[in-house]
C-alpha positions in Angstrom: 39.1 -107.9 20.0 41.0 -110.8 21.6 43.0 -113.6 20.0 45.3 -116.3 21.1 48.9 -116.3 19.9 52.2 -118.1 20.4 55.3 -116.1 21.5 58.1 -116.6 18.9 60.6 -114.2 20.5 60.9 -111.2 22.8 62.8 -108.0 22.0 62.8 -105.4 24.8 59.2 -104.7 25.7 57.7 -106.2 22.6 57.1 -109.8 21.5 56.9 -111.3 18.0 53.8 -113.6 17.9 52.1 -116.1 15.6 48.4 -115.5 15.8 46.5 -118.8 16.1 43.4 -118.6 13.9 40.2 -119.6 15.5 37.8 -122.1 13.9 35.7 -119.4 12.4 38.7 -117.5 11.1 40.6 -120.5 9.8 37.8 -121.7 7.6 36.7 -118.3 6.4 36.9 -118.0 2.6 36.8 -114.2 2.8 40.4 -113.8 3.8 43.0 -114.8 1.2 45.5 -115.5 4.0 43.4 -118.2 5.6 43.1 -120.2 2.4 46.9 -120.2 1.9 47.3 -121.4 5.5 49.9 -118.6 5.9 51.2 -117.8 9.4 50.0 -114.4 10.7 53.0 -112.8 12.4 52.4 -109.7 14.5 54.3 -107.6 17.1 52.6 -106.8 20.4 53.5 -104.8 23.5 54.5 -107.1 26.3 52.6 -106.0 29.4 52.8 -109.2 31.4 56.4 -110.5 31.0 56.2 -113.3 28.5 58.8 -115.8 27.3 59.4 -117.5 24.0 57.1 -120.5 23.5 54.3 -119.4 25.7 50.6 -119.3 24.6 49.2 -115.8 25.3 46.1 -113.8 24.7 46.5 -110.5 22.8 44.1 -107.6 22.5 43.6 -104.8 20.0 41.2 -102.1 20.8 37.9 -102.1 18.8 38.7 -98.5 17.7 41.9 -99.8 16.0 40.2 -102.7 14.4 37.4 -100.5 13.0 39.9 -97.9 11.9 42.0 -100.4 10.1 38.9 -101.9 8.4 37.9 -98.5 7.2 41.3 -97.7 5.8 41.7 -101.1 4.0 38.2 -101.6 2.7 35.8 -98.7 2.9 38.2 -95.9 2.0 39.2 -97.5 -1.4 35.5 -98.3 -2.1 34.4 -94.7 -1.4 37.2 -93.3 -3.6 36.3 -95.7 -6.4 32.6 -94.7 -6.2 33.5 -91.0 -6.2 35.8 -91.6 -9.2 33.0 -93.3 -11.1 30.5 -90.5 -10.2 33.0 -87.8 -11.0 34.0 -89.3 -14.3 30.3 -89.7 -15.3 29.6 -86.1 -14.4 32.7 -84.6 -15.9 32.7 -86.6 -19.2 30.3 -84.1 -21.0 32.4 -81.2 -19.8 35.5 -82.8 -21.4 33.5 -83.6 -24.6 33.8 -87.3 -24.0 30.9 -89.2 -25.6 31.5 -92.6 -23.9 30.6 -91.6 -20.4 30.3 -95.1 -18.8 33.8 -96.3 -19.9 35.3 -93.0 -18.9 33.6 -93.2 -15.5 34.9 -96.7 -15.0 38.4 -95.6 -15.9 38.3 -92.7 -13.4 37.0 -95.0 -10.8 39.9 -97.4 -11.3 42.4 -94.6 -11.3 40.8 -93.4 -8.0 41.1 -96.9 -6.6 44.8 -97.1 -7.6 45.4 -93.7 -6.0 43.7 -94.8 -2.7 45.9 -97.9 -2.5 49.0 -95.8 -3.3 48.0 -93.5 -0.4 47.6 -96.5 1.9 51.0 -97.9 0.8 52.8 -94.6 1.2 51.3 -94.0 4.7 51.9 -97.6 5.9 54.9 -96.7 8.1 52.9 -93.9 9.8 50.0 -96.4 10.4 52.5 -98.9 11.8 53.9 -96.4 14.3 50.5 -95.4 15.5 49.7 -97.0 18.9 46.0 -97.4 17.9 46.9 -100.3 15.7 49.3 -102.0 18.1 48.2 -105.1 19.9 49.1 -105.8 23.5 49.5 -109.0 25.4 47.0 -109.1 28.2 47.2 -112.7 29.6 49.5 -115.7 29.6 47.4 -118.8 28.9 50.1 -121.4 29.0 53.0 -120.6 31.5 55.2 -123.4 30.2 57.8 -122.4 27.6 59.5 -124.6 25.1 
């Protein structure tokens, strides 16, 4: 996946970038960040020798994008559904007559646990090179 970004600063072999949202991304209502018009700041490995103020093209491997999507969206959904199914099946064993509310509660607890897992492992995910973007091309060679 390739995106355009503006180099904010360079530190050693990495650069802090502001990702420029494309027309499709900028108007998408699916992302809460686009509706707030918040800047998306990322760090990327500098493989081409950039300077502050340059417009560059960054790339993240499809494997990393798909893995991050799974971790943030599918993993919590799967845990929620397993919690609901487990709560529904175990309610009679625990002599709970209101199976549906109990199932919903166990699903919500599972969802909370999945987000806690993601939060606690965030540093490990950040260190993994699979999620790291790299600068592949300088689009505008003129700096500020």
